[in-house]
DOKOL-141872 format. One record per atom (N, C-alpha, C): residue number from 1; residue in three letters; x negated, y, z; atom name. Coordinates in nm, 2 decimals. Last residue first. Layout:
+-----+-----+--------+--------+--------+------+
!   n ! res !      x !      y !      z ! atom !
+-----+-----+--------+--------+--------+------+
! NUM ! ALA !      X !      Y !      Z !   CA !
...
+-----+-----+--------+--------+--------+------+
END
This chain:
+-----+-----+--------+--------+--------+------+
!   n ! res !      x !      y !      z ! atom !
+-----+-----+--------+--------+--------+------+
!  92 ! GLY !  -1.12 !   0.66 !  -0.42 !    N !
!  92 ! GLY !  -1.05 !   0.77 !  -0.49 !   CA !
!  92 ! GLY !  -1.09 !   0.77 !  -0.63 !    C !
!  91 ! LEU !  -1.30 !   0.62 !  -0.10 !    N !
!  91 ! LEU !  -1.21 !   0.57 !  -0.21 !   CA !
!  91 ! LEU !  -1.15 !   0.69 !  -0.29 !    C !
!  90 ! GLN !  -1.42 !   0.74 !   0.11 !    N !
!  90 ! GLN !  -1.50 !   0.72 !  -0.01 !   CA !
!  90 ! GLN !  -1.42 !   0.66 !  -0.13 !    C !
!  89 ! ASP !  -1.25 !   0.74 !   0.32 !    N !
!  89 ! ASP !  -1.28 !   0.87 !   0.26 !   CA !
!  89 ! ASP !  -1.36 !   0.85 !   0.13 !    C !
!  88 ! LEU !  -1.25 !   0.47 !   0.40 !    N !
!  88 ! LEU !  -1.14 !   0.52 !   0.32 !   CA !
!  88 ! LEU !  -1.17 !   0.65 !   0.26 !    C !
!  87 ! LYS !  -1.42 !   0.29 !   0.53 !    N !
!  87 ! LYS !  -1.48 !   0.39 !   0.43 !   CA !
!  87 ! LYS !  -1.37 !   0.45 !   0.34 !    C !
!  86 ! ASP !  -1.33 !   0.08 !   0.68 !    N !
!  86 ! ASP !  -1.38 !   0.20 !   0.75 !   CA !
!  86 ! ASP !  -1.45 !   0.30 !   0.66 !    C !
!  85 ! GLU !  -1.26 !  -0.10 !   0.48 !    N !
!  85 ! GLU !  -1.16 !  -0.05 !   0.57 !   CA !
!  85 ! GLU !  -1.20 !   0.07 !   0.65 !    C !
!  84 ! TRP !  -1.40 !  -0.24 !   0.30 !    N !
!  84 ! TRP !  -1.40 !  -0.09 !   0.28 !   CA !
!  84 ! TRP !  -1.30 !  -0.03 !   0.38 !    C !
!  83 ! GLY !  -1.38 !  -0.51 !   0.30 !    N !
!  83 ! GLY !  -1.50 !  -0.45 !   0.35 !   CA !
!  83 ! GLY !  -1.51 !  -0.30 !   0.35 !    C !
!  82 ! GLN !  -1.18 !  -0.53 !   0.02 !    N !
!  82 ! GLN !  -1.23 !  -0.60 !   0.14 !   CA !
!  82 ! GLN !  -1.36 !  -0.54 !   0.18 !    C !
!  81 ! PRO !  -1.04 !  -0.22 !  -0.10 !    N !
!  81 ! PRO !  -1.12 !  -0.35 !  -0.12 !   CA !
!  81 ! PRO !  -1.16 !  -0.41 !   0.02 !    C !
!  80 ! VAL !  -0.73 !  -0.09 !  -0.08 !    N !
!  80 ! VAL !  -0.86 !  -0.09 !  -0.01 !   CA !
!  80 ! VAL !  -0.93 !  -0.22 !  -0.03 !    C !
!  79 ! SER !  -0.54 !   0.11 !  -0.30 !    N !
!  79 ! SER !  -0.59 !  -0.03 !  -0.26 !   CA !
!  79 ! SER !  -0.72 !  -0.02 !  -0.20 !    C !
!  78 ! MET !  -0.31 !   0.36 !  -0.22 !    N !
!  78 ! MET !  -0.45 !   0.33 !  -0.26 !   CA !
!  78 ! MET !  -0.48 !   0.18 !  -0.22 !    C !
!  77 ! VAL !  -0.03 !   0.54 !  -0.32 !    N !
!  77 ! VAL !  -0.08 !   0.42 !  -0.26 !   CA !
!  77 ! VAL !  -0.22 !   0.39 !  -0.31 !    C !
!  76 ! THR !   0.12 !   0.86 !  -0.25 !    N !
!  76 ! THR !   0.03 !   0.78 !  -0.33 !   CA !
!  76 ! THR !  -0.02 !   0.65 !  -0.25 !    C !
!  75 ! ILE !   0.41 !   1.05 !  -0.25 !    N !
!  75 ! ILE !   0.32 !   0.96 !  -0.18 !   CA !
!  75 ! ILE !   0.24 !   0.87 !  -0.28 !    C !
!  74 ! ASP !   0.60 !   1.20 !  -0.38 !    N !
!  74 ! ASP !   0.46 !   1.25 !  -0.38 !   CA !
!  74 ! ASP !   0.37 !   1.16 !  -0.31 !    C !
!  73 ! PRO !   0.86 !   1.09 !  -0.35 !    N !
!  73 ! PRO !   0.79 !   1.07 !  -0.48 !   CA !
!  73 ! PRO !   0.64 !   1.12 !  -0.48 !    C !
!  72 ! HIS !   0.94 !   0.90 !  -0.06 !    N !
!  72 ! HIS !   0.91 !   1.03 !  -0.12 !   CA !
!  72 ! HIS !   0.83 !   1.02 !  -0.25 !    C !
!  71 ! ILE !   1.10 !   0.65 !  -0.02 !    N !
!  71 ! ILE !   1.06 !   0.75 !   0.08 !   CA !
!  71 ! ILE !   1.04 !   0.89 !   0.03 !    C !
!  70 ! LEU !   1.19 !   0.50 !  -0.23 !    N !
!  70 ! LEU !   1.26 !   0.49 !  -0.11 !   CA !
!  70 ! LEU !   1.22 !   0.59 !   0.00 !    C !
!  69 ! THR !   1.02 !   0.56 !  -0.45 !    N !
!  69 ! THR !   1.16 !   0.56 !  -0.47 !   CA !
!  69 ! THR !   1.23 !   0.57 !  -0.33 !    C !
!  68 ! LYS !   0.76 !   0.54 !  -0.34 !    N !
!  68 ! LYS !   0.80 !   0.66 !  -0.40 !   CA !
!  68 ! LYS !   0.95 !   0.67 !  -0.41 !    C !
!  67 ! ILE !   0.77 !   0.27 !  -0.26 !    N !
!  67 ! ILE !   0.75 !   0.37 !  -0.16 !   CA !
!  67 ! ILE !   0.79 !   0.51 !  -0.22 !    C !
!  66 ! GLN !   0.81 !   0.14 !  -0.51 !    N !
!  66 ! GLN !   0.91 !   0.13 !  -0.40 !   CA !
!  66 ! GLN !   0.89 !   0.24 !  -0.30 !    C !
!  65 ! ARG !   0.57 !   0.22 !  -0.64 !    N !
!  65 ! ARG !   0.70 !   0.25 !  -0.70 !   CA !
!  65 ! ARG !   0.81 !   0.25 !  -0.59 !    C !
!  64 ! GLU !   0.37 !   0.10 !  -0.47 !    N !
!  64 ! GLU !   0.38 !   0.24 !  -0.48 !   CA !
!  64 ! GLU !   0.52 !   0.28 !  -0.54 !    C !
!  63 ! VAL !   0.43 !  -0.19 !  -0.51 !    N !
!  63 ! VAL !   0.43 !  -0.12 !  -0.38 !   CA !
!  63 ! VAL !   0.45 !   0.03 !  -0.39 !    C !
!  62 ! GLY !   0.46 !  -0.22 !  -0.80 !    N !
!  62 ! GLY !   0.54 !  -0.29 !  -0.70 !   CA !
!  62 ! GLY !   0.55 !  -0.21 !  -0.57 !    C !
!  61 ! PHE !   0.29 !  -0.07 !  -0.95 !    N !
!  61 ! PHE !   0.43 !  -0.08 !  -1.00 !   CA !
!  61 ! PHE !   0.52 !  -0.16 !  -0.90 !    C !
!  60 ! LYS !   0.05 !  -0.05 !  -0.80 !    N !
!  60 ! LYS !   0.11 !   0.07 !  -0.86 !   CA !
!  60 ! LYS !   0.26 !   0.05 !  -0.89 !    C !
!  59 ! ILE !   0.00 !  -0.31 !  -0.69 !    N !
!  59 ! ILE !  -0.01 !  -0.19 !  -0.61 !   CA !
!  59 ! ILE !   0.08 !  -0.08 !  -0.67 !    C !
!  58 ! THR !   0.03 !  -0.48 !  -0.92 !    N !
!  58 ! THR !   0.11 !  -0.50 !  -0.79 !   CA !
!  58 ! THR !   0.11 !  -0.38 !  -0.71 !    C !
!  57 ! THR !  -0.16 !  -0.37 !  -1.08 !    N !
!  57 ! THR !  -0.02 !  -0.36 !  -1.12 !   CA !
!  57 ! THR !   0.07 !  -0.38 !  -1.00 !    C !
!  56 ! GLY !  -0.39 !  -0.45 !  -0.94 !    N !
!  56 ! GLY !  -0.36 !  -0.31 !  -0.96 !   CA !
!  56 ! GLY !  -0.22 !  -0.28 !  -1.00 !    C !
!  55 ! ALA !  -0.36 !  -0.74 !  -0.96 !    N !
!  55 ! ALA !  -0.36 !  -0.67 !  -0.83 !   CA !
!  55 ! ALA !  -0.33 !  -0.52 !  -0.84 !    C !
!  54 ! SER !  -0.39 !  -0.89 !  -1.18 !    N !
!  54 ! SER !  -0.27 !  -0.82 !  -1.16 !   CA !
!  54 ! SER !  -0.26 !  -0.74 !  -1.04 !    C !
!  53 ! GLY !  -0.63 !  -1.03 !  -1.15 !    N !
!  53 ! GLY !  -0.62 !  -0.93 !  -1.25 !   CA !
!  53 ! GLY !  -0.50 !  -0.84 !  -1.25 !    C !
!  52 ! CYS !  -0.75 !  -1.09 !  -0.82 !    N !
!  52 ! CYS !  -0.65 !  -1.12 !  -0.93 !   CA !
!  52 ! CYS !  -0.64 !  -1.00 !  -1.03 !    C !
!  51 ! GLY !  -0.91 !  -1.03 !  -0.61 !    N !
!  51 ! GLY !  -0.97 !  -1.06 !  -0.74 !   CA !
!  51 ! GLY !  -0.88 !  -1.09 !  -0.85 !    C !
!  50 ! ILE !  -0.67 !  -1.13 !  -0.39 !    N !
!  50 ! ILE !  -0.81 !  -1.08 !  -0.40 !   CA !
!  50 ! ILE !  -0.87 !  -1.13 !  -0.53 !    C !
!  49 ! CYS !  -0.43 !  -1.27 !  -0.39 !    N !
!  49 ! CYS !  -0.44 !  -1.14 !  -0.46 !   CA !
!  49 ! CYS !  -0.58 !  -1.08 !  -0.48 !    C !
!  48 ! ALA !  -0.45 !  -1.49 !  -0.23 !    N !
!  48 ! ALA !  -0.47 !  -1.51 !  -0.38 !   CA !
!  48 ! ALA !  -0.48 !  -1.38 !  -0.46 !    C !
!  47 ! GLY !  -0.54 !  -1.28 !   0.04 !    N !
!  47 ! GLY !  -0.51 !  -1.42 !  -0.01 !   CA !
!  47 ! GLY !  -0.54 !  -1.43 !  -0.16 !    C !
!  46 ! GLN !  -0.44 !  -0.94 !   0.01 !    N !
!  46 ! GLN !  -0.51 !  -1.05 !   0.07 !   CA !
!  46 ! GLN !  -0.47 !  -1.18 !   0.00 !    C !
!  45 ! LEU !  -0.46 !  -0.59 !  -0.04 !    N !
!  45 ! LEU !  -0.41 !  -0.71 !  -0.08 !   CA !
!  45 ! LEU !  -0.50 !  -0.82 !  -0.03 !    C !
!  44 ! GLN !  -0.42 !  -0.32 !   0.17 !    N !
!  44 ! GLN !  -0.51 !  -0.41 !   0.12 !   CA !
!  44 ! GLN !  -0.44 !  -0.54 !   0.09 !    C !
!  43 ! VAL !  -0.35 !   0.04 !   0.15 !    N !
!  43 ! VAL !  -0.31 !  -0.10 !   0.17 !   CA !
!  43 ! VAL !  -0.42 !  -0.19 !   0.12 !    C !
!  42 ! TYR !  -0.28 !   0.36 !   0.25 !    N !
!  42 ! TYR !  -0.39 !   0.27 !   0.21 !   CA !
!  42 ! TYR !  -0.35 !   0.12 !   0.25 !    C !
!  41 ! VAL !  -0.11 !   0.63 !   0.13 !    N !
!  41 ! VAL !  -0.10 !   0.50 !   0.20 !   CA !
!  41 ! VAL !  -0.21 !   0.41 !   0.15 !    C !
!  40 ! VAL !  -0.13 !   0.97 !   0.19 !    N !
!  40 ! VAL !  -0.19 !   0.86 !   0.11 !   CA !
!  40 ! VAL !  -0.18 !   0.73 !   0.19 !    C !
!  39 ! GLY !  -0.06 !   1.17 !   0.37 !    N !
!  39 ! GLY !   0.04 !   1.12 !   0.27 !   CA !
!  39 ! GLY !  -0.01 !   1.02 !   0.17 !    C !
!  38 ! GLU !  -0.29 !   1.19 !   0.53 !    N !
!  38 ! GLU !  -0.25 !   1.30 !   0.45 !   CA !
!  38 ! GLU !  -0.15 !   1.25 !   0.34 !    C !
!  37 ! LYS !  -0.31 !   0.85 !   0.56 !    N !
!  37 ! LYS !  -0.39 !   0.97 !   0.58 !   CA !
!  37 ! LYS !  -0.34 !   1.08 !   0.48 !    C !
!  36 ! ILE !  -0.25 !   0.55 !   0.70 !    N !
!  36 ! ILE !  -0.19 !   0.65 !   0.62 !   CA !
!  36 ! ILE !  -0.26 !   0.78 !   0.66 !    C !
!  35 ! ALA !  -0.40 !   0.21 !   0.67 !    N !
!  35 ! ALA !  -0.38 !   0.35 !   0.73 !   CA !
!  35 ! ALA !  -0.29 !   0.44 !   0.64 !    C !
!  34 ! ILE !  -0.34 !  -0.05 !   0.60 !    N !
!  34 ! ILE !  -0.46 !  -0.02 !   0.66 !   CA !
!  34 ! ILE !  -0.45 !   0.11 !   0.73 !    C !
!  33 ! LEU !  -0.10 !  -0.30 !   0.57 !    N !
!  33 ! LEU !  -0.12 !  -0.16 !   0.58 !   CA !
!  33 ! LEU !  -0.24 !  -0.13 !   0.66 !    C !
!  32 ! GLU !  -0.15 !  -0.58 !   0.36 !    N !
!  32 ! GLU !  -0.16 !  -0.52 !   0.50 !   CA !
!  32 ! GLU !  -0.17 !  -0.37 !   0.48 !    C !
!  31 ! ILE !  -0.01 !  -0.86 !   0.20 !    N !
!  31 ! ILE !  -0.05 !  -0.72 !   0.19 !   CA !
!  31 ! ILE !  -0.05 !  -0.67 !   0.34 !    C !
!  30 ! ASP !  -0.08 !  -1.17 !   0.02 !    N !
!  30 ! ASP !  -0.02 !  -1.09 !   0.12 !   CA !
!  30 ! ASP !  -0.07 !  -0.95 !   0.11 !    C !
!  29 ! GLY !  -0.04 !  -1.45 !  -0.20 !    N !
!  29 ! GLY !  -0.11 !  -1.34 !  -0.15 !   CA !
!  29 ! GLY !  -0.04 !  -1.28 !  -0.03 !    C !
!  28 ! GLY !   0.10 !  -1.65 !  -0.34 !    N !
!  28 ! GLY !  -0.01 !  -1.69 !  -0.25 !   CA !
!  28 ! GLY !  -0.09 !  -1.57 !  -0.19 !    C !
!  27 ! ASP !   0.31 !  -1.56 !  -0.48 !    N !
!  27 ! ASP !   0.20 !  -1.59 !  -0.56 !   CA !
!  27 ! ASP !   0.07 !  -1.62 !  -0.47 !    C !
!  26 ! LEU !   0.49 !  -1.51 !  -0.27 !    N !
!  26 ! LEU !   0.53 !  -1.61 !  -0.37 !   CA !
!  26 ! LEU !   0.41 !  -1.65 !  -0.45 !    C !
!  25 ! LYS !   0.39 !  -1.29 !  -0.15 !    N !
!  25 ! LYS !   0.36 !  -1.42 !  -0.09 !   CA !
!  25 ! LYS !   0.39 !  -1.53 !  -0.18 !    C !
!  24 ! ILE !   0.50 !  -1.09 !  -0.30 !    N !
!  24 ! ILE !   0.36 !  -1.10 !  -0.30 !   CA !
!  24 ! ILE !   0.32 !  -1.24 !  -0.25 !    C !
!  23 ! SER !   0.77 !  -1.11 !  -0.23 !    N !
!  23 ! SER !   0.73 !  -1.14 !  -0.37 !   CA !
!  23 ! SER !   0.58 !  -1.15 !  -0.38 !    C !
!  22 ! PRO !   0.75 !  -1.05 !   0.05 !    N !
!  22 ! PRO !   0.79 !  -1.19 !   0.01 !   CA !
!  22 ! PRO !   0.76 !  -1.21 !  -0.14 !    C !
!  21 ! ARG !   0.66 !  -0.77 !   0.06 !    N !
!  21 ! ARG !   0.58 !  -0.88 !   0.10 !   CA !
!  21 ! ARG !   0.62 !  -1.02 !   0.05 !    C !
!  20 ! VAL !   0.85 !  -0.58 !   0.02 !    N !
!  20 ! VAL !   0.78 !  -0.63 !  -0.10 !   CA !
!  20 ! VAL !   0.69 !  -0.75 !  -0.07 !    C !
!  19 ! LYS !   0.95 !  -0.53 !   0.27 !    N !
!  19 ! LYS !   1.04 !  -0.57 !   0.16 !   CA !
!  19 ! LYS !   0.97 !  -0.62 !   0.04 !    C !
!  18 ! GLU !   0.73 !  -0.46 !   0.42 !    N !
!  18 ! GLU !   0.80 !  -0.59 !   0.46 !   CA !
!  18 ! GLU !   0.90 !  -0.63 !   0.35 !    C !
!  17 ! ILE !   0.68 !  -0.22 !   0.30 !    N !
!  17 ! ILE !   0.59 !  -0.32 !   0.28 !   CA !
!  17 ! ILE !   0.65 !  -0.46 !   0.32 !    C !
!  16 ! VAL !   0.90 !  -0.07 !   0.40 !    N !
!  16 ! VAL !   0.89 !  -0.10 !   0.26 !   CA !
!  16 ! VAL !   0.79 !  -0.21 !   0.23 !    C !
!  15 ! ASP !   0.83 !  -0.07 !   0.67 !    N !
!  15 ! ASP !   0.95 !  -0.13 !   0.63 !   CA !
!  15 ! ASP !   0.95 !  -0.17 !   0.48 !    C !
!  14 ! ARG !   0.59 !   0.08 !   0.67 !    N !
!  14 ! ARG !   0.59 !  -0.06 !   0.71 !   CA !
!  14 ! ARG !   0.71 !  -0.14 !   0.67 !    C !
!  13 ! VAL !   0.71 !   0.32 !   0.60 !    N !
!  13 ! VAL !   0.61 !   0.26 !   0.50 !   CA !
!  13 ! VAL !   0.60 !   0.11 !   0.54 !    C !
!  12 ! VAL !   0.85 !   0.38 !   0.83 !    N !
!  12 ! VAL !   0.92 !   0.36 !   0.70 !   CA !
!  12 ! VAL !   0.84 !   0.29 !   0.60 !    C !
!  11 ! PRO !   0.64 !   0.40 !   1.02 !    N !
!  11 ! PRO !   0.75 !   0.30 !   1.03 !   CA !
!  11 ! PRO !   0.82 !   0.27 !   0.90 !    C !
!  10 ! GLU !   0.47 !   0.62 !   0.90 !    N !
!  10 ! GLU !   0.42 !   0.48 !   0.93 !   CA !
!  10 ! GLU !   0.54 !   0.38 !   0.94 !    C !
!   9 ! LEU !   0.57 !   0.87 !   0.88 !    N !
!   9 ! LEU !   0.57 !   0.79 !   0.76 !   CA !
!   9 ! LEU !   0.55 !   0.64 !   0.80 !    C !
!   8 ! GLU !   0.51 !   0.99 !   1.12 !    N !
!   8 ! GLU !   0.65 !   0.97 !   1.08 !   CA !
!   8 ! GLU !   0.66 !   0.87 !   0.97 !    C !
!   7 ! GLU !   0.23 !   1.00 !   1.10 !    N !
!   7 ! GLU !   0.29 !   0.92 !   1.21 !   CA !
!   7 ! GLU !   0.44 !   0.89 !   1.18 !    C !
!   6 ! ASP !   0.20 !   1.19 !   0.89 !    N !
!   6 ! ASP !   0.15 !   1.05 !   0.87 !   CA !
!   6 ! ASP !   0.22 !   0.95 !   0.98 !    C !
!   5 ! THR !   0.50 !   1.38 !   0.87 !    N !
!   5 ! THR !   0.36 !   1.36 !   0.92 !   CA !
!   5 ! THR !   0.32 !   1.22 !   0.89 !    C !
!   4 ! PHE !   0.67 !   1.50 !   0.58 !    N !
!   4 ! PHE !   0.66 !   1.41 !   0.69 !   CA !
!   4 ! PHE !   0.51 !   1.41 !   0.74 !    C !
!   3 ! PRO !   0.71 !   1.62 !   0.33 !    N !
!   3 ! PRO !   0.77 !   1.68 !   0.45 !   CA !
!   3 ! PRO !   0.76 !   1.60 !   0.57 !    C !
!   2 ! ILE !   0.45 !   1.66 !   0.10 !    N !
!   2 ! ILE !   0.53 !   1.56 !   0.17 !   CA !
!   2 ! ILE !   0.58 !   1.62 !   0.30 !    C !
!   1 ! MET !   0.46 !   1.87 !  -0.18 !    N !
!   1 ! MET !   0.41 !   1.85 !  -0.04 !   CA !
!   1 ! MET !   0.51 !   1.75 !   0.03 !    C !
+-----+-----+--------+--------+--------+------+
END
């Protein structure tokens, strides 16, 4: 169980995203925090990352690994496809 509320997680998650953003931008992409719900962090890759075969690896081994290491090991990161920003409950 994650000992933080979603609201408490937001600033530290944003900080981690800012740390990984430069490496994502090197390849012409970007990342946006969409929401945090019940300890699940929803992010969306943008730019050159859309449709890239390495996008899943970027999420799991770049973003999620950093969040688990720096914040809490039980946090999960989910990628939000373009157009699904209002359908987070359908992802999974």
